[in-house]
Structure formats: C-alpha cells, structure tokens
C-alpha positions, 0 to 999 in steps of 0.5 A: 745358609740362614740362621735366625731366632724365634722367641717361643713364648708359652708362659710370661706373655707380659714380659717375652717381648718381641723387643726383648727378644731382639735386646736379647740377640743385641746383648750376645752380638747375634747379627741374626733375624729373630722373631717372635711367636706367642701365637694367637692372641697369647694362646701359645707358640704355634712353632713350639708346637709344629716343632714339638720343642719343649725348653729354651734354647731349642736348636732346629736344623732344617736342611734346604729341602725343608726336612728337619735334620736336628731337633732338640733341647741340646745342640753341641757345637761340634755335633752341629758343625759336622751335620751343617757340614755334611749338609752343605756338602749334600749334593744341589742339583748334582752339584756340591753346594760347597763347590757352588761360588758363594752368590750362588750358595745364598738362598739355595732351596726352599724356605722351611715350613 
C-alpha cells in the first residue's frame, strides 16, 4: 500500500510551490511522498483533469490493478478504512494480500496511472 500527496495547483501558482507542499506534510508529520502538479508552464494541474478533482483536499483511492475505487472531496476515515481493508482482502494471484508475508505485500500490483 502506498500513500502519497500531490499538490494540484489551479490558482496561486506563485505561492503554491513544491517546497510549501513538502513543508505542509512536515508540519502535519505526514511521512509520505509529496509531489507538485501545477501543469505545464502554470497551465493547471494534469492530475486534476485526469481524476476530475475539484477541491482541497481531494482523495483518490486506486487499487493495485490501477482502478479508481474512490474519488471525492470527502473521504470519511471510517469508510476509507473499510474500503482499504476490502481492497487488501482481494485475491492476488489466487492468494489474499493480507495473508502474504510483509516483504511480499510491498509493491504488489502495477503502479497507478
């Protein structure tokens, strides 16, 4: 399972920088990768167009097959945990992911598009 943050810039290109996105993760003690998508030459976020996001924060949950399973402005913790638990319980090559040793669970499945 991978968690990451992508700052999608649709306004304030001069102030919403990659450094500020990393600082926000640091301020909130989020030890996850953080990226910046301001689009080419400040034209707007490719990520926002691809996932049709519209606000901040926006949460997208993608399964190991690259299928978007949740995409929305609100991501209630309880519902998100239940979804992730269900995704972890889905078979991988005929076996349950959660039954695999930790070393095998890392990196299972293709990268998200």
